[in-house]
PDB file of N, CA, C and O in Angstrom:
ATOM      1  N   MET A   1      -8.431  10.398  -3.414  1.00  0.00           N
ATOM      2  CA  MET A   1      -7.188  10.175  -2.239  1.00  0.00           C
ATOM      3  C   MET A   1      -6.459  11.202  -2.294  1.00  0.00           C
ATOM      4  O   MET A   1      -5.297  11.154  -1.892  1.00  0.00           O
ATOM      5  N   LYS A   2      -7.045  12.417  -2.842  1.00  0.00           N
ATOM      6  CA  LYS A   2      -6.641  13.615  -2.742  1.00  0.00           C
ATOM      7  C   LYS A   2      -7.142  14.345  -1.538  1.00  0.00           C
ATOM      8  O   LYS A   2      -6.518  15.318  -1.114  1.00  0.00           O
ATOM      9  N   ASN A   3      -8.254  13.917  -0.961  1.00  0.00           N
ATOM     10  CA  ASN A   3      -8.412  14.069   0.718  1.00  0.00           C
ATOM     11  C   ASN A   3      -8.033  13.287   1.013  1.00  0.00           C
ATOM     12  O   ASN A   3      -8.779  13.521   1.964  1.00  0.00           O
ATOM     13  N   LEU A   4      -7.346  12.045   1.343  1.00  0.00           N
ATOM     14  CA  LEU A   4      -6.601  11.275   2.381  1.00  0.00           C
ATOM     15  C   LEU A   4      -5.322  11.605   2.450  1.00  0.00           C
ATOM     16  O   LEU A   4      -4.598  11.548   3.444  1.00  0.00           O
ATOM     17  N   ALA A   5      -4.976  12.053   1.063  1.00  0.00           N
ATOM     18  CA  ALA A   5      -3.316  13.128   1.441  1.00  0.00           C
ATOM     19  C   ALA A   5      -3.532  14.299   2.218  1.00  0.00           C
ATOM     20  O   ALA A   5      -2.735  14.762   3.033  1.00  0.00           O
ATOM     21  N   ARG A   6      -4.446  14.669   1.979  1.00  0.00           N
ATOM     22  CA  ARG A   6      -4.827  16.499   2.723  1.00  0.00           C
ATOM     23  C   ARG A   6      -4.696  16.306   4.157  1.00  0.00           C
ATOM     24  O   ARG A   6      -3.828  16.783   4.888  1.00  0.00           O
ATOM     25  N   ASP A   7      -6.196  15.129   4.639  1.00  0.00           N
ATOM     26  CA  ASP A   7      -5.986  14.951   6.137  1.00  0.00           C
ATOM     27  C   ASP A   7      -6.805  13.129   5.682  1.00  0.00           C
ATOM     28  O   ASP A   7      -7.666  12.655   4.942  1.00  0.00           O
ATOM     29  N   ALA A   8      -5.907  12.742   6.613  1.00  0.00           N
ATOM     30  CA  ALA A   8      -5.150  11.449   6.772  1.00  0.00           C
ATOM     31  C   ALA A   8      -6.622  10.364   7.789  1.00  0.00           C
ATOM     32  O   ALA A   8      -6.956   9.185   7.911  1.00  0.00           O
ATOM     33  N   ARG A   9      -7.067  11.757   8.297  1.00  0.00           N
ATOM     34  CA  ARG A   9      -8.692  10.446   8.992  1.00  0.00           C
ATOM     35  C   ARG A   9      -9.663   9.954   8.103  1.00  0.00           C
ATOM     36  O   ARG A   9     -10.072  10.358   7.014  1.00  0.00           O
ATOM     37  N   MET A  10      -9.992   8.805   8.950  1.00  0.00           N
ATOM     38  CA  MET A  10     -11.108   8.085   7.753  1.00  0.00           C
ATOM     39  C   MET A  10     -11.593   7.281   8.252  1.00  0.00           C
ATOM     40  O   MET A  10     -10.865   6.899   9.168  1.00  0.00           O
ATOM     41  N   ALA A  11     -12.926   6.458   8.171  1.00  0.00           N
ATOM     42  CA  ALA A  11     -13.396   5.645   8.904  1.00  0.00           C
ATOM     43  C   ALA A  11     -13.688   5.247   8.493  1.00  0.00           C
ATOM     44  O   ALA A  11     -13.790   5.568   7.309  1.00  0.00           O
ATOM     45  N   LEU A  12     -14.355   3.644   9.133  1.00  0.00           N
ATOM     46  CA  LEU A  12     -14.759   2.711   7.862  1.00  0.00           C
ATOM     47  C   LEU A  12     -15.850   1.822   8.596  1.00  0.00           C
ATOM     48  O   LEU A  12     -15.635   1.507   9.767  1.00  0.00           O
ATOM     49  N   CYS A  13     -17.274   1.306   7.818  1.00  0.00           N
ATOM     50  CA  CYS A  13     -18.003   0.804   9.014  1.00  0.00           C
ATOM     51  C   CYS A  13     -18.498  -0.558   7.841  1.00  0.00           C
ATOM     52  O   CYS A  13     -18.573  -0.250   6.651  1.00  0.00           O
ATOM     53  N   VAL A  14     -18.775  -1.844   8.211  1.00  0.00           N
ATOM     54  CA  VAL A  14     -18.986  -3.023   7.902  1.00  0.00           C
ATOM     55  C   VAL A  14     -20.474  -3.357   8.442  1.00  0.00           C
ATOM     56  O   VAL A  14     -20.326  -3.031   9.620  1.00  0.00           O
ATOM     57  N   GLU A  15     -21.524  -3.703   8.359  1.00  0.00           N
ATOM     58  CA  GLU A  15     -22.520  -3.611   8.551  1.00  0.00           C
ATOM     59  C   GLU A  15     -23.405  -4.847   7.801  1.00  0.00           C
ATOM     60  O   GLU A  15     -23.482  -4.953   6.577  1.00  0.00           O
ATOM     61  N   ASP A  16     -24.203  -5.962   8.975  1.00  0.00           N
ATOM     62  CA  ASP A  16     -24.423  -6.971   8.585  1.00  0.00           C
ATOM     63  C   ASP A  16     -26.113  -7.084   9.338  1.00  0.00           C
ATOM     64  O   ASP A  16     -26.171  -7.665  10.422  1.00  0.00           O
ATOM     65  N   GLY A  17     -27.140  -6.644   8.865  1.00  0.00           N
ATOM     66  CA  GLY A  17     -28.562  -6.286   9.456  1.00  0.00           C
ATOM     67  C   GLY A  17     -28.401  -5.520  10.591  1.00  0.00           C
ATOM     68  O   GLY A  17     -28.016  -4.376  10.349  1.00  0.00           O
ATOM     69  N   MET A  18     -28.541  -5.736  11.532  1.00  0.00           N
ATOM     70  CA  MET A  18     -28.624  -5.121  12.808  1.00  0.00           C
ATOM     71  C   MET A  18     -27.175  -4.860  13.398  1.00  0.00           C
ATOM     72  O   MET A  18     -27.075  -3.856  14.103  1.00  0.00           O
ATOM     73  N   ARG A  19     -26.012  -5.648  13.200  1.00  0.00           N
ATOM     74  CA  ARG A  19     -24.446  -6.319  13.250  1.00  0.00           C
ATOM     75  C   ARG A  19     -23.655  -5.184  12.676  1.00  0.00           C
ATOM     76  O   ARG A  19     -23.853  -4.771  11.534  1.00  0.00           O
ATOM     77  N   TYR A  20     -22.858  -4.743  13.395  1.00  0.00           N
ATOM     78  CA  TYR A  20     -21.907  -3.752  12.714  1.00  0.00           C
ATOM     79  C   TYR A  20     -20.398  -3.522  13.487  1.00  0.00           C
ATOM     80  O   TYR A  20     -19.934  -3.543  14.627  1.00  0.00           O
ATOM     81  N   VAL A  21     -20.050  -3.338  12.388  1.00  0.00           N
ATOM     82  CA  VAL A  21     -18.509  -2.798  13.351  1.00  0.00           C
ATOM     83  C   VAL A  21     -17.800  -2.234  12.558  1.00  0.00           C
ATOM     84  O   VAL A  21     -17.271  -2.663  11.533  1.00  0.00           O
ATOM     85  N   SER A  22     -17.753  -0.376  13.438  1.00  0.00           N
ATOM     86  CA  SER A  22     -17.005   0.664  12.718  1.00  0.00           C
ATOM     87  C   SER A  22     -15.893   1.293  13.193  1.00  0.00           C
ATOM     88  O   SER A  22     -15.938   2.129  14.096  1.00  0.00           O
ATOM     89  N   LEU A  23     -14.817   0.912  12.597  1.00  0.00           N
ATOM     90  CA  LEU A  23     -13.815   1.874  12.618  1.00  0.00           C
ATOM     91  C   LEU A  23     -13.017   2.933  12.832  1.00  0.00           C
ATOM     92  O   LEU A  23     -12.229   2.124  12.341  1.00  0.00           O
ATOM     93  N   GLU A  24     -12.436   3.875  13.052  1.00  0.00           N
ATOM     94  CA  GLU A  24     -11.799   5.405  13.173  1.00  0.00           C
ATOM     95  C   GLU A  24     -10.318   5.466  12.857  1.00  0.00           C
ATOM     96  O   GLU A  24      -9.935   5.034  13.945  1.00  0.00           O
ATOM     97  N   GLY A  25      -9.486   5.625  12.355  1.00  0.00           N
ATOM     98  CA  GLY A  25      -8.352   5.945  12.376  1.00  0.00           C
ATOM     99  C   GLY A  25      -7.353   6.847  11.349  1.00  0.00           C
ATOM    100  O   GLY A  25      -7.779   7.971  11.080  1.00  0.00           O
ATOM    101  N   THR A  26      -6.231   6.499  10.833  1.00  0.00           N
ATOM    102  CA  THR A  26      -5.683   6.995  10.075  1.00  0.00           C
ATOM    103  C   THR A  26      -5.525   6.459   8.696  1.00  0.00           C
ATOM    104  O   THR A  26      -5.908   5.328   8.398  1.00  0.00           O
ATOM    105  N   ALA A  27      -5.012   7.200   7.932  1.00  0.00           N
ATOM    106  CA  ALA A  27      -4.747   6.243   6.261  1.00  0.00           C
ATOM    107  C   ALA A  27      -3.281   6.763   6.065  1.00  0.00           C
ATOM    108  O   ALA A  27      -2.699   7.821   6.303  1.00  0.00           O
ATOM    109  N   GLU A  28      -2.930   5.507   5.505  1.00  0.00           N
ATOM    110  CA  GLU A  28      -1.217   5.737   5.014  1.00  0.00           C
ATOM    111  C   GLU A  28      -1.360   5.178   3.533  1.00  0.00           C
ATOM    112  O   GLU A  28      -1.354   3.947   3.541  1.00  0.00           O
ATOM    113  N   LEU A  29      -1.481   5.700   2.334  1.00  0.00           N
ATOM    114  CA  LEU A  29      -1.956   5.858   1.394  1.00  0.00           C
ATOM    115  C   LEU A  29      -0.079   4.694   0.939  1.00  0.00           C
ATOM    116  O   LEU A  29       0.990   4.899   1.514  1.00  0.00           O
ATOM    117  N   VAL A  30      -0.250   3.893   0.110  1.00  0.00           N
ATOM    118  CA  VAL A  30       0.540   3.097  -0.091  1.00  0.00           C
ATOM    119  C   VAL A  30       0.305   2.565  -1.909  1.00  0.00           C
ATOM    120  O   VAL A  30      -0.489   1.733  -2.349  1.00  0.00           O
ATOM    121  N   ALA A  31       1.735   3.754  -2.957  1.00  0.00           N
ATOM    122  CA  ALA A  31       1.412   3.837  -3.866  1.00  0.00           C
ATOM    123  C   ALA A  31       2.946   2.849  -4.342  1.00  0.00           C
ATOM    124  O   ALA A  31       3.044   2.455  -5.504  1.00  0.00           O
ATOM    125  N   ASP A  32       3.975   2.561  -3.381  1.00  0.00           N
ATOM    126  CA  ASP A  32       4.948   1.412  -3.727  1.00  0.00           C
ATOM    127  C   ASP A  32       4.118   0.357  -4.402  1.00  0.00           C
ATOM    128  O   ASP A  32       3.031   0.129  -3.870  1.00  0.00           O
ATOM    129  N   ARG A  33       4.433  -0.326  -5.475  1.00  0.00           N
ATOM    130  CA  ARG A  33       4.124  -1.308  -6.362  1.00  0.00           C
ATOM    131  C   ARG A  33       4.217  -2.680  -4.921  1.00  0.00           C
ATOM    132  O   ARG A  33       3.475  -3.495  -4.373  1.00  0.00           O
ATOM    133  N   GLU A  34       5.554  -2.229  -4.863  1.00  0.00           N
ATOM    134  CA  GLU A  34       5.936  -3.912  -4.392  1.00  0.00           C
ATOM    135  C   GLU A  34       5.928  -3.205  -2.855  1.00  0.00           C
ATOM    136  O   GLU A  34       7.110  -3.063  -2.540  1.00  0.00           O
ATOM    137  N   ASP A  35       5.350  -2.880  -2.152  1.00  0.00           N
ATOM    138  CA  ASP A  35       4.500  -2.783  -0.905  1.00  0.00           C
ATOM    139  C   ASP A  35       3.088  -3.673  -1.066  1.00  0.00           C
ATOM    140  O   ASP A  35       2.757  -4.623  -0.357  1.00  0.00           O
ATOM    141  N   GLN A  36       2.466  -3.194  -2.013  1.00  0.00           N
ATOM    142  CA  GLN A  36       1.269  -3.655  -2.346  1.00  0.00           C
ATOM    143  C   GLN A  36       1.175  -5.083  -2.843  1.00  0.00           C
ATOM    144  O   GLN A  36       0.252  -5.754  -2.382  1.00  0.00           O
ATOM    145  N   GLU A  37       1.959  -5.622  -3.679  1.00  0.00           N
ATOM    146  CA  GLU A  37       2.343  -6.583  -4.145  1.00  0.00           C
ATOM    147  C   GLU A  37       2.166  -7.473  -2.887  1.00  0.00           C
ATOM    148  O   GLU A  37       1.119  -8.067  -2.626  1.00  0.00           O
ATOM    149  N   ARG A  38       3.456  -7.511  -2.024  1.00  0.00           N
ATOM    150  CA  ARG A  38       4.018  -8.050  -0.371  1.00  0.00           C
ATOM    151  C   ARG A  38       2.253  -8.361   0.038  1.00  0.00           C
ATOM    152  O   ARG A  38       1.746  -9.479   0.123  1.00  0.00           O
ATOM    153  N   ASP A  39       1.500  -6.942   0.261  1.00  0.00           N
ATOM    154  CA  ASP A  39       0.503  -6.681   1.209  1.00  0.00           C
ATOM    155  C   ASP A  39      -0.759  -8.173   0.477  1.00  0.00           C
ATOM    156  O   ASP A  39      -1.386  -9.019   1.114  1.00  0.00           O
ATOM    157  N   VAL A  40      -0.702  -7.975  -0.754  1.00  0.00           N
ATOM    158  CA  VAL A  40      -1.811  -8.610  -1.402  1.00  0.00           C
ATOM    159  C   VAL A  40      -1.244 -10.677  -1.504  1.00  0.00           C
ATOM    160  O   VAL A  40      -1.910 -11.662  -1.187  1.00  0.00           O
ATOM    161  N   ASN A  41       0.090 -10.599  -2.028  1.00  0.00           N
ATOM    162  CA  ASN A  41       0.996 -11.628  -1.670  1.00  0.00           C
ATOM    163  C   ASN A  41       1.139 -12.334  -0.148  1.00  0.00           C
ATOM    164  O   ASN A  41       1.383 -13.536  -0.048  1.00  0.00           O
ATOM    165  N   GLU A  42       0.966 -11.477   1.011  1.00  0.00           N
ATOM    166  CA  GLU A  42       1.513 -11.912   2.033  1.00  0.00           C
ATOM    167  C   GLU A  42       0.661 -11.973   3.110  1.00  0.00           C
ATOM    168  O   GLU A  42       1.023 -12.491   4.166  1.00  0.00           O
ATOM    169  N   HIS A  43      -0.576 -11.435   2.934  1.00  0.00           N
ATOM    170  CA  HIS A  43      -1.185 -10.440   3.971  1.00  0.00           C
ATOM    171  C   HIS A  43      -2.630 -11.418   3.707  1.00  0.00           C
ATOM    172  O   HIS A  43      -2.830 -12.541   4.170  1.00  0.00           O
ATOM    173  N   ILE A  44      -3.501 -10.650   2.862  1.00  0.00           N
ATOM    174  CA  ILE A  44      -4.106 -10.187   2.236  1.00  0.00           C
ATOM    175  C   ILE A  44      -4.615 -11.782   1.348  1.00  0.00           C
ATOM    176  O   ILE A  44      -5.304 -12.432   2.135  1.00  0.00           O
ATOM    177  N   GLY A  45      -4.529 -12.182   0.615  1.00  0.00           N
ATOM    178  CA  GLY A  45      -4.343 -13.234  -0.417  1.00  0.00           C
ATOM    179  C   GLY A  45      -4.778 -14.516   0.680  1.00  0.00           C
ATOM    180  O   GLY A  45      -5.828 -15.054   1.032  1.00  0.00           O
ATOM    181  N   PRO A  46      -3.268 -14.661   0.999  1.00  0.00           N
ATOM    182  CA  PRO A  46      -3.714 -16.201   1.673  1.00  0.00           C
ATOM    183  C   PRO A  46      -4.648 -15.853   2.631  1.00  0.00           C
ATOM    184  O   PRO A  46      -5.048 -16.988   2.893  1.00  0.00           O
ATOM    185  N   ARG A  47      -5.323 -15.085   3.384  1.00  0.00           N
ATOM    186  CA  ARG A  47      -6.315 -15.204   4.240  1.00  0.00           C
ATOM    187  C   ARG A  47      -7.402 -15.350   3.863  1.00  0.00           C
ATOM    188  O   ARG A  47      -8.092 -16.266   4.310  1.00  0.00           O
ATOM    189  N   TYR A  48      -7.845 -14.508   2.960  1.00  0.00           N
ATOM    190  CA  TYR A  48      -8.913 -14.739   2.527  1.00  0.00           C
ATOM    191  C   TYR A  48      -9.683 -15.589   0.848  1.00  0.00           C
ATOM    192  O   TYR A  48     -10.872 -15.780   0.597  1.00  0.00           O
ATOM    193  N   ILE A  49      -8.730 -15.851   0.183  1.00  0.00           N
ATOM    194  CA  ILE A  49      -8.742 -16.448  -0.945  1.00  0.00           C
ATOM    195  C   ILE A  49      -7.746 -17.577  -1.410  1.00  0.00           C
ATOM    196  O   ILE A  49      -7.952 -18.165  -2.472  1.00  0.00           O
ATOM    197  N   GLY A  50      -6.726 -17.861  -0.654  1.00  0.00           N
ATOM    198  CA  GLY A  50      -5.484 -18.629  -0.176  1.00  0.00           C
ATOM    199  C   GLY A  50      -4.435 -18.311  -1.310  1.00  0.00           C
ATOM    200  O   GLY A  50      -4.727 -17.619  -2.285  1.00  0.00           O
ATOM    201  N   GLN A  51      -2.969 -18.969  -1.073  1.00  0.00           N
ATOM    202  CA  GLN A  51      -2.029 -18.471  -1.731  1.00  0.00           C
ATOM    203  C   GLN A  51      -2.319 -18.489  -3.314  1.00  0.00           C
ATOM    204  O   GLN A  51      -2.245 -17.460  -3.985  1.00  0.00           O
ATOM    205  N   ARG A  52      -2.549 -19.347  -3.684  1.00  0.00           N
ATOM    206  CA  ARG A  52      -2.302 -19.582  -4.980  1.00  0.00           C
ATOM    207  C   ARG A  52      -3.577 -18.277  -5.495  1.00  0.00           C
ATOM    208  O   ARG A  52      -3.244 -17.387  -6.278  1.00  0.00           O
ATOM    209  N   LEU A  53      -4.227 -18.314  -5.234  1.00  0.00           N
ATOM    210  CA  LEU A  53      -5.432 -17.333  -5.782  1.00  0.00           C
ATOM    211  C   LEU A  53      -5.396 -15.786  -5.144  1.00  0.00           C
ATOM    212  O   LEU A  53      -6.267 -14.917  -5.178  1.00  0.00           O
ATOM    213  N   GLY A  54      -4.455 -15.776  -4.724  1.00  0.00           N
ATOM    214  CA  GLY A  54      -3.666 -14.534  -3.791  1.00  0.00           C
ATOM    215  C   GLY A  54      -2.612 -13.896  -4.824  1.00  0.00           C
ATOM    216  O   GLY A  54      -2.499 -12.691  -5.049  1.00  0.00           O
ATOM    217  N   GLU A  55      -1.975 -14.773  -5.321  1.00  0.00           N
ATOM    218  CA  GLU A  55      -0.969 -14.249  -6.462  1.00  0.00           C
ATOM    219  C   GLU A  55      -1.233 -14.097  -8.012  1.00  0.00           C
ATOM    220  O   GLU A  55      -0.884 -13.220  -8.802  1.00  0.00           O
ATOM    221  N   ARG A  56      -2.072 -15.415  -8.198  1.00  0.00           N
ATOM    222  CA  ARG A  56      -3.181 -14.740  -9.258  1.00  0.00           C
ATOM    223  C   ARG A  56      -3.822 -13.319  -9.336  1.00  0.00           C
ATOM    224  O   ARG A  56      -3.888 -12.581 -10.318  1.00  0.00           O
ATOM    225  N   ARG A  57      -4.217 -13.139  -8.237  1.00  0.00           N
ATOM    226  CA  ARG A  57      -5.364 -11.858  -8.544  1.00  0.00           C
ATOM    227  C   ARG A  57      -4.259 -10.844  -8.122  1.00  0.00           C
ATOM    228  O   ARG A  57      -4.501  -9.760  -8.651  1.00  0.00           O
ATOM    229  N   TRP A  58      -3.004 -10.804  -7.269  1.00  0.00           N
ATOM    230  CA  TRP A  58      -1.926  -9.866  -7.823  1.00  0.00           C
ATOM    231  C   TRP A  58      -1.963  -9.816  -9.352  1.00  0.00           C
ATOM    232  O   TRP A  58      -2.677  -8.958  -9.871  1.00  0.00           O
ATOM    233  N   GLU A  59      -1.399 -10.488  -9.970  1.00  0.00           N
ATOM    234  CA  GLU A  59      -1.433 -10.314 -11.862  1.00  0.00           C
ATOM    235  C   GLU A  59      -2.390  -9.654 -12.179  1.00  0.00           C
ATOM    236  O   GLU A  59      -2.251  -9.029 -13.230  1.00  0.00           O
ATOM    237  N   VAL A  60      -3.452  -9.539 -11.596  1.00  0.00           N
ATOM    238  CA  VAL A  60      -4.783  -8.241 -12.283  1.00  0.00           C
ATOM    239  C   VAL A  60      -4.296  -7.368 -11.787  1.00  0.00           C
ATOM    240  O   VAL A  60      -3.625  -6.602 -12.477  1.00  0.00           O
ATOM    241  N   ILE A  61      -4.459  -7.135 -10.291  1.00  0.00           N
ATOM    242  CA  ILE A  61      -4.358  -5.715  -9.429  1.00  0.00           C
ATOM    243  C   ILE A  61      -3.065  -5.374 -10.049  1.00  0.00           C
ATOM    244  O   ILE A  61      -3.089  -4.174 -10.324  1.00  0.00           O
ATOM    245  N   LYS A  62      -1.750  -6.012 -10.445  1.00  0.00           N
ATOM    246  CA  LYS A  62      -0.488  -4.591 -10.836  1.00  0.00           C
ATOM    247  C   LYS A  62      -1.054  -4.218 -12.322  1.00  0.00           C
ATOM    248  O   LYS A  62      -0.564  -3.159 -12.716  1.00  0.00           O
ATOM    249  N   ARG A  63      -1.804  -4.714 -13.087  1.00  0.00           N
ATOM    250  CA  ARG A  63      -2.249  -4.032 -14.146  1.00  0.00           C
ATOM    251  C   ARG A  63      -2.922  -2.928 -14.297  1.00  0.00           C
ATOM    252  O   ARG A  63      -3.156  -2.370 -15.369  1.00  0.00           O
ATOM    253  N   SER A  64      -3.400  -2.431 -12.738  1.00  0.00           N
ATOM    254  CA  SER A  64      -4.519  -1.352 -12.850  1.00  0.00           C
ATOM    255  C   SER A  64      -3.374  -0.677 -12.036  1.00  0.00           C
ATOM    256  O   SER A  64      -2.322  -1.021 -11.496  1.00  0.00           O
ATOM    257  N   ASP A  65      -4.136   0.507 -12.225  1.00  0.00           N
ATOM    258  CA  ASP A  65      -3.842   2.186 -11.570  1.00  0.00           C
ATOM    259  C   ASP A  65      -4.324   2.539 -10.096  1.00  0.00           C
ATOM    260  O   ASP A  65      -5.180   3.400  -9.892  1.00  0.00           O
ATOM    261  N   ARG A  66      -3.592   1.668  -8.892  1.00  0.00           N
ATOM    262  CA  ARG A  66      -4.721   1.827  -8.050  1.00  0.00           C
ATOM    263  C   ARG A  66      -3.719   2.296  -6.956  1.00  0.00           C
ATOM    264  O   ARG A  66      -2.553   2.087  -7.289  1.00  0.00           O
ATOM    265  N   ILE A  67      -3.857   2.820  -5.856  1.00  0.00           N
ATOM    266  CA  ILE A  67      -3.179   3.231  -4.742  1.00  0.00           C
ATOM    267  C   ILE A  67      -3.961   2.487  -3.943  1.00  0.00           C
ATOM    268  O   ILE A  67      -5.174   2.337  -4.093  1.00  0.00           O
ATOM    269  N   GLY A  68      -2.933   1.763  -2.641  1.00  0.00           N
ATOM    270  CA  GLY A  68      -3.109   0.866  -1.862  1.00  0.00           C
ATOM    271  C   GLY A  68      -3.636   1.483  -0.138  1.00  0.00           C
ATOM    272  O   GLY A  68      -2.558   1.850   0.331  1.00  0.00           O
ATOM    273  N   ILE A  69      -4.544   1.705   0.767  1.00  0.00           N
ATOM    274  CA  ILE A  69      -4.566   2.312   1.532  1.00  0.00           C
ATOM    275  C   ILE A  69      -4.584   1.587   3.019  1.00  0.00           C
ATOM    276  O   ILE A  69      -5.591   1.062   3.494  1.00  0.00           O
ATOM    277  N   ARG A  70      -3.382   1.646   3.627  1.00  0.00           N
ATOM    278  CA  ARG A  70      -3.262   1.347   5.123  1.00  0.00           C
ATOM    279  C   ARG A  70      -4.080   1.900   6.263  1.00  0.00           C
ATOM    280  O   ARG A  70      -4.264   3.115   6.188  1.00  0.00           O
ATOM    281  N   MET A  71      -4.510   1.405   7.102  1.00  0.00           N
ATOM    282  CA  MET A  71      -5.636   2.210   7.937  1.00  0.00           C
ATOM    283  C   MET A  71      -4.940   1.806   9.706  1.00  0.00           C
ATOM    284  O   MET A  71      -4.914   0.653  10.136  1.00  0.00           O
ATOM    285  N   ARG A  72      -4.547   2.753  10.326  1.00  0.00           N
ATOM    286  CA  ARG A  72      -4.075   2.698  11.655  1.00  0.00           C
ATOM    287  C   ARG A  72      -5.229   2.718  12.550  1.00  0.00           C
ATOM    288  O   ARG A  72      -5.236   3.742  13.234  1.00  0.00           O
ATOM    289  N   ILE A  73      -6.116   2.002  12.753  1.00  0.00           N
ATOM    290  CA  ILE A  73      -7.139   2.267  13.655  1.00  0.00           C
ATOM    291  C   ILE A  73      -6.850   2.864  15.040  1.00  0.00           C
ATOM    292  O   ILE A  73      -6.158   2.050  15.651  1.00  0.00           O
ATOM    293  N   SER A  74      -7.078   3.862  15.723  1.00  0.00           N
ATOM    294  CA  SER A  74      -7.664   4.263  16.917  1.00  0.00           C
ATOM    295  C   SER A  74      -8.823   3.911  17.673  1.00  0.00           C
ATOM    296  O   SER A  74      -8.669   3.903  18.894  1.00  0.00           O
ATOM    297  N   LYS A  75     -10.097   3.581  17.163  1.00  0.00           N
ATOM    298  CA  LYS A  75     -11.151   3.084  17.411  1.00  0.00           C
ATOM    299  C   LYS A  75     -12.284   2.801  16.643  1.00  0.00           C
ATOM    300  O   LYS A  75     -12.831   3.215  15.621  1.00  0.00           O
ATOM    301  N   VAL A  76     -12.515   1.516  17.936  1.00  0.00           N
ATOM    302  CA  VAL A  76     -13.571   0.259  17.439  1.00  0.00           C
ATOM    303  C   VAL A  76     -14.990   0.372  18.111  1.00  0.00           C
ATOM    304  O   VAL A  76     -15.195   0.217  19.315  1.00  0.00           O
ATOM    305  N   HIS A  77     -16.054   0.699  17.047  1.00  0.00           N
ATOM    306  CA  HIS A  77     -17.160   0.562  17.681  1.00  0.00           C
ATOM    307  C   HIS A  77     -17.703  -0.945  17.382  1.00  0.00           C
ATOM    308  O   HIS A  77     -17.402  -1.533  16.343  1.00  0.00           O
ATOM    309  N   ALA A  78     -18.505  -1.497  18.355  1.00  0.00           N
ATOM    310  CA  ALA A  78     -19.402  -2.513  17.496  1.00  0.00           C
ATOM    311  C   ALA A  78     -20.451  -2.926  18.295  1.00  0.00           C
ATOM    312  O   ALA A  78     -20.401  -2.899  19.525  1.00  0.00           O
ATOM    313  N   ARG A  79     -21.539  -3.363  17.556  1.00  0.00           N
ATOM    314  CA  ARG A  79     -22.659  -3.559  18.229  1.00  0.00           C
ATOM    315  C   ARG A  79     -23.662  -5.310  17.468  1.00  0.00           C
ATOM    316  O   ARG A  79     -24.232  -5.369  16.379  1.00  0.00           O
ATOM    317  N   GLY A  80     -23.543  -6.430  18.489  1.00  0.00           N
ATOM    318  CA  GLY A  80     -24.156  -7.023  17.821  1.00  0.00           C
ATOM    319  C   GLY A  80     -22.855  -8.531  17.536  1.00  0.00           C
ATOM    320  O   GLY A  80     -23.174  -9.619  17.056  1.00  0.00           O
ATOM    321  N   VAL A  81     -22.074  -8.314  17.789  1.00  0.00           N
ATOM    322  CA  VAL A  81     -20.928  -9.273  17.640  1.00  0.00           C
ATOM    323  C   VAL A  81     -20.270  -9.488  18.201  1.00  0.00           C
ATOM    324  O   VAL A  81     -19.421 -10.315  17.867  1.00  0.00           O
TER     325      VAL A  81
END
């Protein structure tokens, strides 16, 4: 987190064999627990694991020492998708 706080540039790559998506952009660190809870309960949970499981997942997350990262994407590279 210290590096992202100093220099917010970041990249993320997800690959599957010969296919990949690579994202470039800047990071916004989210330390506010209410913002994190809203993101998990309203955006991440329902989309990937369902509303009920998302809320239960938040119960686990809120007890941990985490900082969220929001990525503002400026470039996308993809192959085979």
